[in-house]
KOLMARLUM-218499 format. One record per residue (C-alpha): residue in three letters; x, y, z. Coordinates in steps of 0.02 Angstrom, whole numbers, plus 50000, padded with zeros to 5 digits. Example, Ala and Ser with C-alpha at 12.3 -4.5 7.8 and 13.67 -1.06 7.14 Angstrom:
# KOLMARLUM-218499
ALA506154977550390;SER506844994750357;
This chain:
# KOLMARLUM-218499
UNK503704889448515;UNK505374888948497;UNK505464883848348;UNK504324901648296;UNK505584910648411;UNK507154903848307;UNK505904907948139;UNK505694926548182;UNK507724930548222;UNK508014923248054;UNK506784933847959;UNK507664946548047;UNK509234942848004;UNK508764941147825;UNK507864959147838;UNK509334965947900;UNK510464956647765;UNK509394962247631;UNK509534981547683;UNK511264981747711;UNK511424974747512;UNK510234986847450;UNK511245001947536;UNK512834993947484;UNK512064994147324;UNK511865012247327;UNK513425015947393;UNK512505022747579;UNK513165015847741;UNK512035002447824;UNK511595001648002;UNK512344993648157;UNK511814975248179;UNK510224976848277;UNK509594966948426;UNK508554952748377;UNK507114944148472;UNK508434930048538;UNK509534944748618;UNK507954951048688;UNK507534934448762;UNK509254932048845;UNK509024951748912;UNK507444949549007;UNK507854931649057;UNK509474936149154;UNK508654951649232;UNK507214939649283;UNK508334922549325;UNK509964929449406;UNK511524919149396;UNK511024910049263;UNK511384912049053;UNK510304904848925;UNK510814898748754;UNK510004890748586;UNK511164881548465;UNK510354868548349;UNK508574874448402;UNK509134866248578;UNK509084878748737;UNK510514875948889;UNK510514883749041;UNK512174889349111;UNK512154890749319;UNK513594900949359;UNK514034905149556;UNK515454916649633;UNK516764902249706;UNK515694887649628;UNK515824877849478;UNK514864883549317;UNK513484870249285;UNK512574867049132;UNK510944857349097;UNK509804856248959;UNK508004863648931;UNK507044847549002;UNK507994847449175;UNK507304864949186;UNK506264869949343;UNK504394872449317;UNK504674890549346;UNK506124893249230;UNK505114881849096;UNK503564892649130;UNK504564910349117;UNK505364903148964;UNK503924900148879;UNK502834917348924;UNK504484928948855;UNK504634918848710;UNK502694918448685;UNK502654937548718;UNK503964941148614;UNK503384929248440;UNK501804941548452;UNK501394955048317;UNK501544970848351;UNK500294984048441;UNK499094967848511;UNK498154964548658;UNK498904950548766;UNK497774943048907;UNK498684934949022;UNK497584921849116;UNK498364920549315;UNK499934926249282;UNK500464918249463;UNK500484900749412;UNK501884891349430;UNK502834907849461;UNK503724912949638;UNK502914930449677;UNK504634940949653;UNK505074931649514;UNK503154934249427;UNK503394951749459;UNK504914955049391;UNK504514942449240;UNK503044954649168;UNK504004971149209;UNK505384965949099;UNK504034958648969;UNK502784973348975;UNK504524985848946;UNK504934974548787;UNK503464974948724;UNK502774995848739;UNK501994992448581;UNK500524979348645;UNK499094980148784;UNK499304970348933;UNK497514962949016;UNK497854951349179;UNK496794941549251;UNK497214936249435;UNK496754931349602;UNK498564938449676;UNK498074956849739;UNK499854959149786;UNK500214958749586;UNK498774969949546;UNK499484982649675;UNK501064981749606;UNK500384986249451;UNK500215006349507;UNK499705015349365;UNK498595001349279;UNK496605001949283;UNK495934989149400;UNK494184980449366;UNK493524969949491;UNK491984954049459;UNK490774961749574;UNK489494948749537;UNK489204932149438;UNK487434925049447;UNK487994910649308;UNK487344922149150;UNK487964938449190;UNK489354947449245;UNK489404961649343;UNK491284971049329;UNK491664987649413;UNK493174999849380;UNK494125002649543;UNK494095019349592;UNK495695026249656;UNK495225043949692;UNK495195047749885;UNK495375029649956;UNK496435028750123;UNK496565012050130;UNK497935003350042;UNK497854996249877;UNK498084976949928;UNK497144979850073;UNK495794986349966;UNK495904971949834;UNK495994959049959;UNK494214964250044;UNK493384965949874;UNK494064949449817;UNK493604941549990;UNK491784946749995;UNK491564943850185;UNK491264954350319;UNK492814963650375;UNK493554964750552;UNK495224976150601;UNK496084970850749;UNK497594974850824;UNK499314963450812;UNK500084955550675;UNK499754940050573;UNK500574929550692;UNK499744939150862;UNK498654930450976;UNK497514943150935;UNK497304940150728;UNK497534919150796;UNK495894919550910;UNK494734930850819;UNK495114921950656;UNK494264908450740;UNK492984914750839;UNK492334925850715;UNK492374913850563;UNK491304921150438;UNK492244938350442;UNK493974942350370;UNK495294945950493;UNK496444960750468;UNK497794964750591;UNK498204983150596;UNK499584983450723;UNK499074998050860;UNK497345003550878;UNK497455020050794;UNK497685009650658;UNK496184999150685;UNK495065015150694;UNK495855023650561;UNK495585008350438;UNK493865004850493;UNK493425024950463;UNK494285022450287;UNK493225006850231;UNK491485015850295;UNK492135029950189;UNK492525018050051;UNK490985020649912;UNK491355003449833;UNK491444995450003;UNK489845001350062;UNK488914986550070;UNK490144977050146;UNK490154976250339;UNK491744982850444;UNK491924984250628;UNK493494985350731;UNK494094976250901;UNK495384982251007;UNK495944982351193;UNK495184991951324;UNK496784995551409;UNK496485007951521;UNK495225020151439;UNK493795028351525;UNK492035023851479;UNK491815040551382;UNK493215036751278;UNK492535019551231;UNK490935027651202;UNK491805038151067;UNK492545027350972;UNK491135014650943;UNK490625030550842;UNK491735022150723;UNK491205005450730;UNK492655001350842;UNK492344992350991;UNK493294984451157;UNK493374969351237;UNK492664968851398;UNK494334964051480;UNK495854974651491;UNK496894967851324;UNK496894954251229;UNK498034943451320;UNK496784943251484;UNK495444933951391;UNK496554918851416;UNK496434922851602;UNK494394920851610;UNK493924910551730;UNK492704901051587;UNK494094895151495;UNK495234892551639;UNK493924878951710;UNK493864872651508;UNK495864868951509;UNK495664862551683;UNK494564850251634;UNK495524843851479;UNK497054843051592;UNK496394838451779;UNK494844832351768;UNK493774833751932;UNK495084843052009;UNK494434861652003;UNK495754867352139;UNK497004874652026;UNK495874886951957;UNK495534894152139;UNK497434896152156;UNK497714906252006;UNK496324918952032;UNK496874922952216;UNK498774923852159;UNK498254936052008;UNK497304946852124;UNK498334944452282;UNK500204943852220;UNK500034952852062;UNK498414965652082;UNK498674972652241;UNK500454974952227;UNK500384982252064;UNK498884993352085;UNK499695009452116;UNK500745009151948;UNK499275004451864;UNK498315019151934;UNK499615030551882;UNK499745024251707;UNK497765024551694;UNK497845044651736;UNK499155046751601;UNK498315039551486;UNK496595048551518;UNK497615064851520;UNK498275060051354;UNK496565057951293;UNK495775074751345;UNK497265081851257;UNK497025072451110;UNK495175078751073;UNK495515098051126;UNK494845109751008;UNK495835125350978;UNK495145141250897;UNK496075144650727;UNK495055162150667;UNK496555173150773;UNK498055171350882;UNK497115178251025;UNK495705166351020;UNK496715152650994;UNK497935154951144;UNK496165158151240;UNK495285142151196;UNK496605133151265;UNK496845141451421;UNK494945136951447;UNK495405119651390;UNK496815115951523;UNK495545121951631;UNK494425111451621;UNK495725096051630;UNK495855093051828;UNK497355081051869;UNK496525078652059;UNK494795075551986;UNK495445062451837;UNK496505053151972;UNK495165053452101;UNK494045043951977;UNK495435032351906;UNK495765028352081;UNK493845024052124;UNK493735011951974;UNK495295002652031;UNK494735001352216;UNK493024996252152;UNK493914980352072;UNK493624968452195;UNK493274950552108;UNK494164942451972;UNK493054947751825;UNK493354966751884;UNK495334964751890;UNK495324956451719;UNK494404972551654;UNK495764983951718;UNK497254975551748;UNK498554977951604;UNK499914966251629;UNK500374956351475;UNK501604941751586;UNK499884936651704;UNK499804918651590;UNK501464914351673;UNK500444911551848;UNK499094898951756;UNK500904891651660;UNK501474887951849;UNK499934881151892;UNK499354871151785;UNK501204866251733;UNK500924869751542;UNK502224879951446;UNK501694891551306;UNK499734890751379;UNK499194903751265;UNK499794893851110;UNK499094879051215;UNK497204886151189;UNK497544892051033;UNK498014875250982;UNK496434869351064;UNK495174878650950;UNK495554867450825;UNK495104852250924;UNK493764842451010;UNK493514855551142;UNK493564870851032;UNK491614876651038;UNK491904875951235;UNK493174887551229;UNK492474898851122;UNK491024898851246;UNK492074903051379;UNK492874920651290;UNK491324925651180;UNK490404935351321;UNK491894946651346;UNK491904950051178;UNK490784966651103;UNK488764959851080;UNK488894974550917;UNK489854963650828;UNK488844946850792;UNK489374930150760;UNK488584917650679;
């Protein structure tokens, strides 16, 4: 490859000299010295690998690393890293291709860090605007970075026939990389709250093994992404659901969001899944075989020392949550100002603070047993009571770790009854 590059440079130099000779013979001014293919390679190299220069002498490659307040270090081509060698080869290869050709790159992500890969191909594409680039890649982020490129996915392959489909971007409300991830994964999709490192994702990824679990942040984003996927024509053959915390939601709100294929767990928040009695018994058996007294102490502490002392603040937060929900579903007339004002006043009359508070108080006061308390009690610090009794710091992390051990199935069996029955698992 290096020989071809140097040969092209020599041809460019020869062409320039011949042009100069002809123009001098005709007593015409000749052009300035043009940039050669080697100059272009060096420019691309410096943009892709900052602080590193490259030079070619006697058909040999030398790289130089320059850092501020550090001595300059030179090294030979055979001492380059895999990424540097691959980068140099790809730049040289693409620069040597004749004009107006189609360049097909299979798996551009191999041997290259993602940040380098994106810079590298952007620079090469800019240098070879006369060529048409086709990438075959599994890296959805790389594909998504090519915002103005047509994207085609392999929808199916039966061993003989390929089914290809162009990905339409018009009207799609999912982020493009997520869309590509879903298409490439081919699993059913489960949108969850939290981040990639949160307990929602860790827990649900192990329980719903046959789903592609996508963390979305908050519950609003879960609902929005579930709706967006269901409205994406190209994804209609892939099942998708959303799963969110129960929080302070009323039964009416819970039923309403089911219409969007979004379902709530049967405890107030995901942290409470780590506190259900069935799971406490499994963990107790791991740590203290044949002694269940700690489980009963944990239950009593959470009910008597935590829930009963915080019930008034919990009721207040639940009332505010319901008021916000009622206001969010208000429909106001838009045909004129008078009707808009009248419809708003009518709705306000229908929202009764005292009525809402009465229903909320009834629900919270009726929570007498442990299971009922976990269904309404929103308090992320409850696991510290378990840690005190079990003498186990980072209790939730311990449970997640056990999902990869001998007790994995017992742990899942303890948690599953508190998950939505609408979301089937294998």
